[in-house]
Backbone as XML, in Angstrom:
<?xml version="1.0"?>
<chain id="A" units="angstrom">
  <residue number="1" name="MET">
    <atom name="N" x="75.568" y="95.967" z="59.292"/>
    <atom name="CA" x="76.387" y="94.772" z="59.190"/>
    <atom name="C" x="77.726" y="94.955" z="59.896"/>
  </residue>
  <residue number="2" name="LYS">
    <atom name="N" x="78.156" y="96.221" z="60.031"/>
    <atom name="CA" x="79.435" y="96.472" z="60.672"/>
    <atom name="C" x="79.444" y="96.017" z="62.131"/>
  </residue>
  <residue number="3" name="TRP">
    <atom name="N" x="78.342" y="96.218" z="62.856"/>
    <atom name="CA" x="78.295" y="95.807" z="64.254"/>
    <atom name="C" x="78.450" y="94.300" z="64.377"/>
  </residue>
  <residue number="4" name="TRP">
    <atom name="N" x="77.947" y="93.535" z="63.416"/>
    <atom name="CA" x="78.065" y="92.082" z="63.462"/>
    <atom name="C" x="79.534" y="91.673" z="63.313"/>
  </residue>
  <residue number="5" name="ARG">
    <atom name="N" x="80.265" y="92.371" z="62.457"/>
    <atom name="CA" x="81.686" y="92.077" z="62.261"/>
    <atom name="C" x="82.464" y="92.329" z="63.550"/>
  </residue>
  <residue number="6" name="GLN">
    <atom name="N" x="82.160" y="93.434" z="64.229"/>
    <atom name="CA" x="82.854" y="93.748" z="65.480"/>
    <atom name="C" x="82.551" y="92.713" z="66.556"/>
  </residue>
  <residue number="7" name="ILE">
    <atom name="N" x="81.292" y="92.301" z="66.668"/>
    <atom name="CA" x="80.924" y="91.283" z="67.649"/>
    <atom name="C" x="81.637" y="89.979" z="67.350"/>
  </residue>
  <residue number="8" name="SER">
    <atom name="N" x="81.712" y="89.609" z="66.090"/>
    <atom name="CA" x="82.392" y="88.355" z="65.745"/>
    <atom name="C" x="83.887" y="88.441" z="66.032"/>
  </residue>
  <residue number="9" name="ARG">
    <atom name="N" x="84.502" y="89.610" z="65.843"/>
    <atom name="CA" x="85.926" y="89.761" z="66.157"/>
    <atom name="C" x="86.176" y="89.658" z="67.658"/>
  </residue>
  <residue number="10" name="TRP">
    <atom name="N" x="85.285" y="90.241" z="68.462"/>
    <atom name="CA" x="85.423" y="90.104" z="69.912"/>
    <atom name="C" x="85.229" y="88.647" z="70.328"/>
  </residue>
  <residue number="11" name="ALA">
    <atom name="N" x="84.286" y="87.963" z="69.704"/>
    <atom name="CA" x="84.040" y="86.547" z="70.021"/>
    <atom name="C" x="85.256" y="85.695" z="69.668"/>
  </residue>
  <residue number="12" name="ILE">
    <atom name="N" x="85.870" y="85.981" z="68.522"/>
    <atom name="CA" x="87.084" y="85.250" z="68.123"/>
    <atom name="C" x="88.202" y="85.506" z="69.127"/>
  </residue>
  <residue number="13" name="LEU">
    <atom name="N" x="88.375" y="86.757" z="69.517"/>
    <atom name="CA" x="89.401" y="87.099" z="70.504"/>
    <atom name="C" x="89.180" y="86.329" z="71.801"/>
  </residue>
  <residue number="14" name="LEU">
    <atom name="N" x="87.972" y="86.305" z="72.284"/>
    <atom name="CA" x="87.657" y="85.594" z="73.522"/>
    <atom name="C" x="87.876" y="84.089" z="73.380"/>
  </residue>
  <residue number="15" name="ALA">
    <atom name="N" x="87.363" y="83.511" z="72.308"/>
    <atom name="CA" x="87.460" y="82.066" z="72.118"/>
    <atom name="C" x="88.913" y="81.607" z="71.972"/>
  </residue>
  <residue number="16" name="VAL">
    <atom name="N" x="89.684" y="82.298" z="71.160"/>
    <atom name="CA" x="91.080" y="81.897" z="70.957"/>
    <atom name="C" x="91.882" y="82.086" z="72.248"/>
  </residue>
  <residue number="17" name="THR">
    <atom name="N" x="91.578" y="83.136" z="73.005"/>
    <atom name="CA" x="92.263" y="83.350" z="74.274"/>
    <atom name="C" x="91.988" y="82.196" z="75.234"/>
  </residue>
  <residue number="18" name="VAL">
    <atom name="N" x="90.754" y="81.757" z="75.307"/>
    <atom name="CA" x="90.415" y="80.621" z="76.179"/>
    <atom name="C" x="91.127" y="79.363" z="75.709"/>
  </residue>
  <residue number="19" name="VAL">
    <atom name="N" x="91.141" y="79.133" z="74.400"/>
    <atom name="CA" x="91.793" y="77.938" z="73.853"/>
    <atom name="C" x="93.290" y="77.938" z="74.162"/>
  </residue>
  <residue number="20" name="VAL">
    <atom name="N" x="93.934" y="79.080" z="74.114"/>
    <atom name="CA" x="95.367" y="79.175" z="74.402"/>
    <atom name="C" x="95.622" y="79.126" z="75.906"/>
  </residue>
  <residue number="21" name="THR">
    <atom name="N" x="94.696" y="79.630" z="76.705"/>
    <atom name="CA" x="94.869" y="79.655" z="78.161"/>
    <atom name="C" x="94.882" y="78.251" z="78.753"/>
  </residue>
  <residue number="22" name="VAL">
    <atom name="N" x="94.057" y="77.369" z="78.256"/>
    <atom name="CA" x="93.931" y="76.027" z="78.839"/>
    <atom name="C" x="95.262" y="75.272" z="78.836"/>
  </residue>
  <residue number="23" name="PRO">
    <atom name="N" x="95.960" y="75.138" z="77.703"/>
    <atom name="CA" x="97.237" y="74.405" z="77.763"/>
    <atom name="C" x="98.297" y="75.137" z="78.591"/>
  </residue>
  <residue number="24" name="LEU">
    <atom name="N" x="98.290" y="76.469" z="78.552"/>
    <atom name="CA" x="99.259" y="77.202" z="79.362"/>
    <atom name="C" x="99.019" y="76.955" z="80.849"/>
  </residue>
  <residue number="25" name="THR">
    <atom name="N" x="97.760" y="76.868" z="81.248"/>
    <atom name="CA" x="97.429" y="76.576" z="82.637"/>
    <atom name="C" x="97.886" y="75.177" z="83.009"/>
  </residue>
  <residue number="26" name="LYS">
    <atom name="N" x="97.666" y="74.220" z="82.116"/>
    <atom name="CA" x="98.086" y="72.841" z="82.388"/>
    <atom name="C" x="99.597" y="72.715" z="82.463"/>
  </residue>
  <residue number="27" name="LEU">
    <atom name="N" x="100.315" y="73.569" z="81.742"/>
    <atom name="CA" x="101.778" y="73.576" z="81.807"/>
    <atom name="C" x="102.294" y="74.278" z="83.062"/>
  </residue>
  <residue number="28" name="GLY">
    <atom name="N" x="101.398" y="74.933" z="83.800"/>
    <atom name="CA" x="101.785" y="75.610" z="85.024"/>
    <atom name="C" x="102.346" y="77.005" z="84.815"/>
  </residue>
  <residue number="29" name="VAL">
    <atom name="N" x="102.036" y="77.622" z="83.684"/>
    <atom name="CA" x="102.509" y="78.983" z="83.413"/>
    <atom name="C" x="101.793" y="79.943" z="84.360"/>
  </residue>
  <residue number="30" name="PRO">
    <atom name="N" x="102.552" y="80.747" z="85.125"/>
    <atom name="CA" x="101.887" y="81.713" z="86.003"/>
    <atom name="C" x="101.136" y="82.767" z="85.179"/>
  </residue>
  <residue number="31" name="SER">
    <atom name="N" x="99.975" y="83.138" z="85.644"/>
    <atom name="CA" x="99.137" y="84.125" z="84.950"/>
    <atom name="C" x="98.903" y="83.726" z="83.492"/>
  </residue>
  <residue number="32" name="ALA">
    <atom name="N" x="98.540" y="82.480" z="83.296"/>
    <atom name="CA" x="98.365" y="81.943" z="81.948"/>
    <atom name="C" x="97.367" y="82.753" z="81.122"/>
  </residue>
  <residue number="33" name="ALA">
    <atom name="N" x="96.281" y="83.185" z="81.741"/>
    <atom name="CA" x="95.270" y="83.936" z="80.992"/>
    <atom name="C" x="95.824" y="85.277" z="80.519"/>
  </residue>
  <residue number="34" name="LEU">
    <atom name="N" x="96.655" y="85.917" z="81.331"/>
    <atom name="CA" x="97.240" y="87.197" z="80.915"/>
    <atom name="C" x="98.198" y="87.012" z="79.743"/>
  </residue>
  <residue number="35" name="PHE">
    <atom name="N" x="99.036" y="85.989" z="79.824"/>
    <atom name="CA" x="99.967" y="85.730" z="78.726"/>
    <atom name="C" x="99.216" y="85.327" z="77.458"/>
  </residue>
  <residue number="36" name="ALA">
    <atom name="N" x="98.210" y="84.491" z="77.606"/>
    <atom name="CA" x="97.426" y="84.073" z="76.440"/>
    <atom name="C" x="96.756" y="85.270" z="75.787"/>
  </residue>
  <residue number="37" name="ALA">
    <atom name="N" x="96.140" y="86.130" z="76.593"/>
    <atom name="CA" x="95.472" y="87.308" z="76.036"/>
    <atom name="C" x="96.465" y="88.234" z="75.350"/>
  </residue>
  <residue number="38" name="LEU">
    <atom name="N" x="97.644" y="88.373" z="75.922"/>
    <atom name="CA" x="98.671" y="89.226" z="75.319"/>
    <atom name="C" x="99.090" y="88.690" z="73.951"/>
  </residue>
  <residue number="39" name="VAL">
    <atom name="N" x="99.388" y="87.406" z="73.892"/>
    <atom name="CA" x="99.859" y="86.800" z="72.635"/>
    <atom name="C" x="98.739" y="86.800" z="71.586"/>
  </residue>
  <residue number="40" name="VAL">
    <atom name="N" x="97.555" y="86.381" z="71.982"/>
    <atom name="CA" x="96.433" y="86.334" z="71.040"/>
    <atom name="C" x="96.096" y="87.737" z="70.547"/>
  </residue>
  <residue number="41" name="GLY">
    <atom name="N" x="96.081" y="88.699" z="71.454"/>
    <atom name="CA" x="95.795" y="90.078" z="71.062"/>
    <atom name="C" x="96.810" y="90.610" z="70.068"/>
  </residue>
  <residue number="42" name="MET">
    <atom name="N" x="98.104" y="90.307" z="70.302"/>
    <atom name="CA" x="99.145" y="90.766" z="69.371"/>
    <atom name="C" x="98.975" y="90.129" z="68.001"/>
  </residue>
  <residue number="43" name="VAL">
    <atom name="N" x="98.731" y="88.819" z="67.984"/>
    <atom name="CA" x="98.583" y="88.119" z="66.699"/>
    <atom name="C" x="97.373" y="88.657" z="65.935"/>
  </residue>
  <residue number="44" name="LEU">
    <atom name="N" x="96.255" y="88.818" z="66.625"/>
    <atom name="CA" x="95.061" y="89.325" z="65.944"/>
    <atom name="C" x="95.249" y="90.763" z="65.481"/>
  </residue>
  <residue number="45" name="ALA">
    <atom name="N" x="95.942" y="91.566" z="66.269"/>
    <atom name="CA" x="96.188" y="92.951" z="65.855"/>
    <atom name="C" x="97.108" y="93.010" z="64.643"/>
  </residue>
  <residue number="46" name="LEU">
    <atom name="N" x="98.147" y="92.193" z="64.640"/>
    <atom name="CA" x="99.093" y="92.200" z="63.520"/>
    <atom name="C" x="98.479" y="91.663" z="62.228"/>
  </residue>
  <residue number="47" name="THR">
    <atom name="N" x="97.490" y="90.802" z="62.358"/>
    <atom name="CA" x="96.826" y="90.254" z="61.169"/>
    <atom name="C" x="95.539" y="91.014" z="60.831"/>
  </residue>
  <residue number="48" name="SER">
    <atom name="N" x="95.275" y="92.093" z="61.551"/>
    <atom name="CA" x="94.066" y="92.905" z="61.372"/>
    <atom name="C" x="92.790" y="92.091" z="61.533"/>
  </residue>
  <residue number="49" name="ALA">
    <atom name="N" x="92.833" y="91.069" z="62.373"/>
    <atom name="CA" x="91.657" y="90.225" z="62.602"/>
    <atom name="C" x="90.990" y="90.531" z="63.935"/>
  </residue>
  <residue number="50" name="GLY">
    <atom name="N" x="91.577" y="91.417" z="64.723"/>
    <atom name="CA" x="91.023" y="91.752" z="66.031"/>
    <atom name="C" x="90.016" y="92.873" z="65.949"/>
  </residue>
  <residue number="51" name="PRO">
    <atom name="N" x="89.404" y="93.184" z="67.088"/>
    <atom name="CA" x="88.460" y="94.305" z="67.130"/>
    <atom name="C" x="89.140" y="95.607" z="66.733"/>
  </residue>
  <residue number="52" name="ALA">
    <atom name="N" x="88.365" y="96.510" z="66.156"/>
    <atom name="CA" x="88.926" y="97.769" z="65.665"/>
    <atom name="C" x="89.505" y="98.607" z="66.793"/>
  </residue>
  <residue number="53" name="ARG">
    <atom name="N" x="88.788" y="98.705" z="67.902"/>
    <atom name="CA" x="89.280" y="99.472" z="69.039"/>
    <atom name="C" x="88.559" y="99.034" z="70.297"/>
  </residue>
  <residue number="54" name="VAL">
    <atom name="N" x="89.188" y="99.329" z="71.424"/>
    <atom name="CA" x="88.592" y="99.024" z="72.717"/>
    <atom name="C" x="87.901" y="100.289" z="73.218"/>
  </residue>
  <residue number="55" name="PRO">
    <atom name="N" x="86.648" y="100.193" z="73.609"/>
    <atom name="CA" x="85.985" y="101.372" z="74.165"/>
    <atom name="C" x="86.753" y="101.905" z="75.385"/>
  </residue>
  <residue number="56" name="ARG">
    <atom name="N" x="86.808" y="103.219" z="75.527"/>
    <atom name="CA" x="87.622" y="103.847" z="76.580"/>
    <atom name="C" x="87.293" y="103.324" z="77.970"/>
  </residue>
  <residue number="57" name="ARG">
    <atom name="N" x="86.037" y="103.247" z="78.324"/>
    <atom name="CA" x="85.657" y="102.771" z="79.663"/>
    <atom name="C" x="86.109" y="101.339" z="79.898"/>
  </residue>
  <residue number="58" name="LEU">
    <atom name="N" x="86.001" y="100.514" z="78.872"/>
    <atom name="CA" x="86.433" y="99.126" z="79.002"/>
    <atom name="C" x="87.950" y="99.056" z="79.167"/>
  </residue>
  <residue number="59" name="GLY">
    <atom name="N" x="88.679" y="99.888" z="78.440"/>
    <atom name="CA" x="90.135" y="99.919" z="78.565"/>
    <atom name="C" x="90.586" y="100.360" z="79.947"/>
  </residue>
  <residue number="60" name="VAL">
    <atom name="N" x="89.942" y="101.384" z="80.485"/>
    <atom name="CA" x="90.282" y="101.864" z="81.836"/>
    <atom name="C" x="89.948" y="100.789" z="82.873"/>
  </residue>
  <residue number="61" name="ALA">
    <atom name="N" x="88.806" y="100.142" z="82.723"/>
    <atom name="CA" x="88.422" y="99.074" z="83.653"/>
    <atom name="C" x="89.418" y="97.916" z="83.588"/>
  </residue>
  <residue number="62" name="ALA">
    <atom name="N" x="89.844" y="97.561" z="82.393"/>
    <atom name="CA" x="90.807" y="96.471" z="82.236"/>
    <atom name="C" x="92.139" y="96.817" z="82.896"/>
  </residue>
  <residue number="63" name="GLN">
    <atom name="N" x="92.587" y="98.059" z="82.750"/>
    <atom name="CA" x="93.826" y="98.472" z="83.396"/>
    <atom name="C" x="93.699" y="98.406" z="84.911"/>
  </residue>
  <residue number="64" name="GLY">
    <atom name="N" x="92.552" y="98.779" z="85.433"/>
    <atom name="CA" x="92.326" y="98.685" z="86.876"/>
    <atom name="C" x="92.369" y="97.251" z="87.363"/>
  </residue>
  <residue number="65" name="VAL">
    <atom name="N" x="91.707" y="96.362" z="86.633"/>
    <atom name="CA" x="91.708" y="94.946" z="87.007"/>
    <atom name="C" x="93.125" y="94.378" z="86.964"/>
  </residue>
  <residue number="66" name="LEU">
    <atom name="N" x="93.875" y="94.711" z="85.916"/>
    <atom name="CA" x="95.253" y="94.232" z="85.821"/>
    <atom name="C" x="96.117" y="94.772" z="86.949"/>
  </residue>
  <residue number="67" name="GLY">
    <atom name="N" x="95.933" y="96.032" z="87.298"/>
    <atom name="CA" x="96.696" y="96.603" z="88.399"/>
    <atom name="C" x="96.439" y="95.889" z="89.709"/>
  </residue>
  <residue number="68" name="VAL">
    <atom name="N" x="95.186" y="95.615" z="89.992"/>
    <atom name="CA" x="94.836" y="94.901" z="91.215"/>
    <atom name="C" x="95.387" y="93.477" z="91.170"/>
  </residue>
  <residue number="69" name="TYR">
    <atom name="N" x="95.263" y="92.827" z="90.032"/>
    <atom name="CA" x="95.748" y="91.449" z="89.891"/>
    <atom name="C" x="97.256" y="91.372" z="90.109"/>
  </residue>
  <residue number="70" name="ILE">
    <atom name="N" x="97.986" y="92.279" z="89.497"/>
    <atom name="CA" x="99.433" y="92.299" z="89.658"/>
    <atom name="C" x="99.794" y="92.617" z="91.112"/>
  </residue>
  <residue number="71" name="GLY">
    <atom name="N" x="99.039" y="93.512" z="91.729"/>
    <atom name="CA" x="99.286" y="93.842" z="93.128"/>
    <atom name="C" x="99.091" y="92.654" z="94.055"/>
  </residue>
  <residue number="72" name="THR">
    <atom name="N" x="98.146" y="91.778" z="93.732"/>
    <atom name="CA" x="97.928" y="90.599" z="94.577"/>
    <atom name="C" x="99.044" y="89.576" z="94.442"/>
  </residue>
  <residue number="73" name="MET">
    <atom name="N" x="99.838" y="89.678" z="93.383"/>
    <atom name="CA" x="100.926" y="88.719" z="93.185"/>
    <atom name="C" x="102.201" y="89.119" z="93.927"/>
  </residue>
  <residue number="74" name="VAL">
    <atom name="N" x="102.269" y="90.331" z="94.473"/>
    <atom name="CA" x="103.441" y="90.779" z="95.220"/>
    <atom name="C" x="103.497" y="90.010" z="96.534"/>
  </residue>
  <residue number="75" name="GLN">
    <atom name="N" x="104.659" y="89.451" z="96.820"/>
    <atom name="CA" x="104.817" y="88.658" z="98.031"/>
    <atom name="C" x="105.544" y="89.459" z="99.102"/>
  </residue>
  <residue number="76" name="GLN">
    <atom name="N" x="105.265" y="89.121" z="100.347"/>
    <atom name="CA" x="105.851" y="89.819" z="101.484"/>
    <atom name="C" x="107.376" y="89.752" z="101.449"/>
  </residue>
  <residue number="77" name="ASP">
    <atom name="N" x="107.940" y="88.627" z="101.014"/>
    <atom name="CA" x="109.402" y="88.477" z="100.955"/>
    <atom name="C" x="110.022" y="89.514" z="100.015"/>
  </residue>
  <residue number="78" name="ALA">
    <atom name="N" x="109.358" y="89.776" z="98.889"/>
    <atom name="CA" x="109.881" y="90.748" z="97.931"/>
    <atom name="C" x="109.879" y="92.148" z="98.535"/>
  </residue>
  <residue number="79" name="LEU">
    <atom name="N" x="108.818" y="92.485" z="99.230"/>
    <atom name="CA" x="108.762" y="93.797" z="99.869"/>
    <atom name="C" x="109.809" y="93.925" z="100.967"/>
  </residue>
  <residue number="80" name="SER">
    <atom name="N" x="110.013" y="92.852" z="101.723"/>
    <atom name="CA" x="111.028" y="92.874" z="102.789"/>
    <atom name="C" x="112.419" y="93.056" z="102.206"/>
  </residue>
  <residue number="81" name="ALA">
    <atom name="N" x="112.682" y="92.443" z="101.063"/>
    <atom name="CA" x="114.003" y="92.549" z="100.439"/>
    <atom name="C" x="114.281" y="93.966" z="99.943"/>
  </residue>
  <residue number="82" name="LEU">
    <atom name="N" x="113.242" y="94.701" z="99.611"/>
    <atom name="CA" x="113.405" y="96.070" z="99.106"/>
    <atom name="C" x="113.361" y="97.130" z="100.207"/>
  </residue>
  <residue number="83" name="ARG">
    <atom name="N" x="113.208" y="96.694" z="101.441"/>
    <atom name="CA" x="113.029" y="97.624" z="102.554"/>
    <atom name="C" x="114.131" y="98.669" z="102.646"/>
  </residue>
  <residue number="84" name="ASP">
    <atom name="N" x="115.383" y="98.274" z="102.484"/>
    <atom name="CA" x="116.501" y="99.211" z="102.614"/>
    <atom name="C" x="116.666" y="100.108" z="101.386"/>
  </residue>
  <residue number="85" name="ASP">
    <atom name="N" x="116.098" y="99.709" z="100.261"/>
    <atom name="CA" x="116.253" y="100.468" z="99.020"/>
    <atom name="C" x="114.947" y="101.098" z="98.568"/>
  </residue>
  <residue number="86" name="TRP">
    <atom name="N" x="114.064" y="101.423" z="99.496"/>
    <atom name="CA" x="112.737" y="101.915" z="99.134"/>
    <atom name="C" x="112.798" y="103.227" z="98.357"/>
  </residue>
  <residue number="87" name="ALA">
    <atom name="N" x="113.787" y="104.081" z="98.666"/>
    <atom name="CA" x="113.876" y="105.377" z="97.974"/>
    <atom name="C" x="114.207" y="105.181" z="96.490"/>
  </residue>
  <residue number="88" name="ILE">
    <atom name="N" x="115.102" y="104.239" z="96.209"/>
    <atom name="CA" x="115.468" y="103.964" z="94.814"/>
    <atom name="C" x="114.268" y="103.391" z="94.057"/>
  </residue>
  <residue number="89" name="VAL">
    <atom name="N" x="113.587" y="102.446" z="94.682"/>
    <atom name="CA" x="112.416" y="101.832" z="94.045"/>
    <atom name="C" x="111.340" y="102.882" z="93.789"/>
  </residue>
  <residue number="90" name="LEU">
    <atom name="N" x="111.100" y="103.732" z="94.756"/>
    <atom name="CA" x="110.107" y="104.790" z="94.594"/>
    <atom name="C" x="110.523" y="105.763" z="93.488"/>
  </residue>
  <residue number="91" name="GLY">
    <atom name="N" x="111.801" y="106.114" z="93.435"/>
    <atom name="CA" x="112.304" y="107.004" z="92.387"/>
    <atom name="C" x="112.138" y="106.417" z="90.994"/>
  </residue>
  <residue number="92" name="VAL">
    <atom name="N" x="112.444" y="105.134" z="90.850"/>
    <atom name="CA" x="112.278" y="104.465" z="89.555"/>
    <atom name="C" x="110.799" y="104.401" z="89.171"/>
  </residue>
  <residue number="93" name="ALA">
    <atom name="N" x="109.936" y="104.111" z="90.135"/>
    <atom name="CA" x="108.499" y="104.045" z="89.851"/>
    <atom name="C" x="107.976" y="105.410" z="89.409"/>
  </residue>
  <residue number="94" name="ILE">
    <atom name="N" x="108.357" y="106.444" z="90.111"/>
    <atom name="CA" x="107.898" y="107.802" z="89.746"/>
    <atom name="C" x="108.484" y="108.219" z="88.398"/>
  </residue>
  <residue number="95" name="GLY">
    <atom name="N" x="109.761" y="107.906" z="88.168"/>
    <atom name="CA" x="110.386" y="108.227" z="86.887"/>
    <atom name="C" x="109.693" y="107.532" z="85.724"/>
  </residue>
  <residue number="96" name="THR">
    <atom name="N" x="109.343" y="106.267" z="85.918"/>
    <atom name="CA" x="108.638" y="105.523" z="84.884"/>
    <atom name="C" x="107.265" y="106.134" z="84.621"/>
  </residue>
  <residue number="97" name="LEU">
    <atom name="N" x="106.573" y="106.499" z="85.684"/>
    <atom name="CA" x="105.264" y="107.130" z="85.529"/>
    <atom name="C" x="105.361" y="108.460" z="84.780"/>
  </residue>
  <residue number="98" name="VAL">
    <atom name="N" x="106.346" y="109.275" z="85.141"/>
    <atom name="CA" x="106.536" y="110.574" z="84.483"/>
    <atom name="C" x="106.856" y="110.387" z="83.005"/>
  </residue>
  <residue number="99" name="LEU">
    <atom name="N" x="107.740" y="109.452" z="82.683"/>
    <atom name="CA" x="108.097" y="109.220" z="81.284"/>
    <atom name="C" x="106.941" y="108.666" z="80.472"/>
  </residue>
  <residue number="100" name="SER">
    <atom name="N" x="106.114" y="107.858" z="81.084"/>
    <atom name="CA" x="104.996" y="107.248" z="80.348"/>
    <atom name="C" x="103.860" y="108.237" z="80.113"/>
  </residue>
  <residue number="101" name="VAL">
    <atom name="N" x="103.754" y="109.241" z="80.988"/>
    <atom name="CA" x="102.687" y="110.231" z="80.819"/>
    <atom name="C" x="103.089" y="111.193" z="79.733"/>
  </residue>
</chain>
């Protein structure tokens, strides 16, 4: 019976995320699905109504997808503006990576 509970929690997470994504998209919120998933995931986690845990492979795959998605949102103008300060940006990125590991 435990597997049924986990499946239903994943289904609730998916359904509520879709329901929240639709109005955010209509309001023109950038990356509406990401924001909806973040908010819904936090609410379900805080109320202990979400899935117990994310399987490791699924978590790694999700991080990869998010990384690629965020990378596609970088615009050429932003990169051009950072051209003269690339060393500082690289230092901050490496520092953040080191601290997070």
